[in-house]
VOLOLUM-768941 format. One line per field, with one value per residue (C-alpha): residue in three letters; chain; x, y, z. Coordinates in steps of 0.02 Angstrom, whole numbers, plus 50000, padded with zeros to 5 digits. Last residue first. Example, Ala and Ser with C-alpha at 12.3 -4.5 7.8 and 13.67 -1.06 7.14 Angstrom:
2
nuse <- c(SER/ALA)
kevo <- c(A/A)
c1 <- c(50684/50615)
c2 <- c(49947/49775)
c3 <- c(50357/50390)
***
This chain:
175
nuse <- c(SER/LEU/PRO/TYR/THR/ALA/LEU/THR/GLU/TYR/ILE/ALA/GLY/SER/GLU/HIS/LEU/THR/SER/GLN/ILE/LEU/SER/PHE/SER/THR/VAL/SER/PHE/SER/PRO/ILE/GLN/LEU/ALA/CYS/LEU/ALA/GLY/LEU/ALA/PRO/GLY/PRO/ASP/GLY/ARG/GLY/PRO/LEU/ARG/ALA/LEU/THR/VAL/HIS/PRO/ARG/PHE/ARG/ARG/ARG/GLU/LEU/GLN/ILE/GLY/ALA/GLY/ARG/LEU/ARG/ALA/ARG/ILE/ARG/ASP/HIS/LEU/GLU/HIS/LEU/PRO/ALA/GLU/GLY/ASP/ALA/GLU/LEU/ALA/ILE/ALA/GLN/GLY/HIS/ARG/GLY/GLY/TYR/VAL/THR/ALA/GLY/ASN/LEU/SER/LEU/GLY/PHE/ARG/PRO/ALA/ARG/ILE/THR/GLU/LEU/GLY/GLU/HIS/ALA/ALA/GLN/VAL/ALA/ASP/GLU/PRO/VAL/ASP/GLY/MET/PHE/ALA/LEU/THR/LEU/HIS/LEU/ASN/GLU/GLU/PRO/VAL/ARG/ARG/ILE/ASP/GLY/PRO/LEU/GLN/ASP/MET/VAL/ASP/ALA/LEU/ALA/ALA/VAL/THR/SER/ASP/PRO/LEU/ASP/LEU/SER/ILE/PHE/ALA/ARG/MET)
kevo <- c(A/A/A/A/A/A/A/A/A/A/A/A/A/A/A/A/A/A/A/A/A/A/A/A/A/A/A/A/A/A/A/A/A/A/A/A/A/A/A/A/A/A/A/A/A/A/A/A/A/A/A/A/A/A/A/A/A/A/A/A/A/A/A/A/A/A/A/A/A/A/A/A/A/A/A/A/A/A/A/A/A/A/A/A/A/A/A/A/A/A/A/A/A/A/A/A/A/A/A/A/A/A/A/A/A/A/A/A/A/A/A/A/A/A/A/A/A/A/A/A/A/A/A/A/A/A/A/A/A/A/A/A/A/A/A/A/A/A/A/A/A/A/A/A/A/A/A/A/A/A/A/A/A/A/A/A/A/A/A/A/A/A/A/A/A/A/A/A/A/A/A/A/A/A/A)
c1 <- c(63082/63123/63216/63176/63321/63304/63376/63510/63603/63633/63741/63691/63813/63968/63864/63768/63597/63549/63457/63380/63354/63222/63287/63246/63298/63350/63352/63439/63563/63580/63758/63804/63848/63873/63877/63781/63860/64006/63889/63770/63914/63971/63793/63739/63779/63763/63599/63623/63755/63769/63737/63806/63760/63574/63498/63329/63149/63025/62872/62750/62722/62604/62714/62686/62587/62636/62493/62565/62436/62503/62675/62608/62518/62675/62777/62650/62647/62837/62844/62716/62815/62975/62886/62804/62964/63127/63200/63306/63352/63530/63553/63631/63544/63520/63530/63421/63374/63308/63299/63319/63441/63448/63564/63471/63526/63515/63441/63340/63292/63165/63151/62973/62866/62800/62775/62730/62893/62854/62703/62800/62939/62813/62741/62917/62951/62786/62840/63005/62913/62929/63041/63035/62952/63036/62976/63062/63229/63362/63530/63708/63750/63899/63981/63975/63867/63981/63977/63993/64092/64134/64183/64120/64258/64260/64071/64090/64207/64089/63944/64038/64083/63902/63844/63969/63919/63737/63614/63483/63319/63271/63142/63160/63190/63216/63185)
c2 <- c(47654/47572/47407/47259/47160/46981/46867/46987/46903/46992/46928/46989/47008/46923/46797/46758/46810/46771/46908/46872/47027/47073/47226/47403/47494/47658/47780/47938/48020/48167/48209/48168/48324/48291/48443/48360/48187/48204/48281/48134/48015/48115/48131/47948/47912/47725/47661/47481/47457/47586/47539/47615/47684/47647/47719/47802/47805/47825/47726/47724/47556/47411/47259/47159/46998/46914/46836/46874/47013/47087/47089/47170/47305/47338/47360/47481/47585/47595/47647/47784/47842/47855/47943/48069/48141/48045/48111/47992/48010/47966/47837/47797/47643/47617/47469/47368/47521/47621/47622/47748/47895/48033/48120/48235/48203/48076/48134/48036/48072/47968/47827/47793/47647/47489/47350/47182/47097/47135/47021/46872/46903/46908/46742/46668/46739/46663/46494/46510/46526/46693/46757/46946/47036/47204/47333/47481/47461/47585/47500/47484/47300/47290/47436/47344/47435/47515/47454/47600/47644/47824/47925/47912/47952/47784/47797/47954/47870/47720/47838/47917/47745/47685/47842/47816/47633/47681/47632/47498/47522/47377/47239/47118/46934/46805/46630)
c3 <- c(52362/52528/52522/52636/52712/52773/52908/52971/53114/53279/53421/53593/53735/53808/53906/53747/53681/53502/53409/53239/53133/53004/52911/52854/52698/52615/52760/52699/52815/52933/52985/53165/53266/53452/53566/53710/53686/53808/53936/53919/53955/54107/54175/54157/54341/54373/54443/54391/54257/54119/53939/53779/53608/53594/53435/53460/53403/53546/53493/53639/53716/53691/53676/53518/53496/53334/53235/53062/53043/53206/53125/52967/53069/53172/53012/52939/53099/53106/52923/52958/53109/53008/52864/52985/53059/53043/53204/53305/53489/53534/53670/53839/53907/54092/54206/54324/54427/54281/54094/53955/53951/53820/53699/53580/53403/53264/53099/52974/52795/52702/52576/52523/52580/52500/52626/52549/52598/52781/52775/52707/52834/52976/52920/52918/53092/53150/53078/53174/53340/53431/53570/53570/53425/53448/53323/53239/53328/53273/53249/53312/53336/53217/53306/53473/53603/53731/53911/54031/54185/54143/53992/53813/53688/53599/53582/53477/53353/53344/53307/53162/53093/53108/53018/52875/52862/52835/52973/52934/53023/53132/53150/53294/53333/53470/53401)
***
């Protein structure tokens, strides 16, 4: 099973991001509204019993709600495609939640990639070495209101020719 942990975005933020994505120029593939998220930890393909163990560990996390802002358009990727994204700033509480989640996943026996946590929400993808300039230019003056993060979720991702389909397996509230 392919799975990851994500922050839940409020409906108002998803709607604002969808409006912005509709205005992005160029040869890009927009992320479907229902797939907009901020990944806290990507587990990859893991056995179902490992997902269950991860769920049991994630249920024990007690963390406060915190504010999050999306700003600073950026590009991730390289020759196999690029992602146009907005960087996320949740300061210390976001990073502490990320660290707790990773610890629970490691405790469940899940091997995670070792890479620096760069919180972001991917809005669109460019094929190959497409020019991200027009899309980044359209995002430079973007104003998305900050919001309160109230939960995070365990998500199953199923890949299809038309793109990934996400199913929420469990949601964990923040206090």
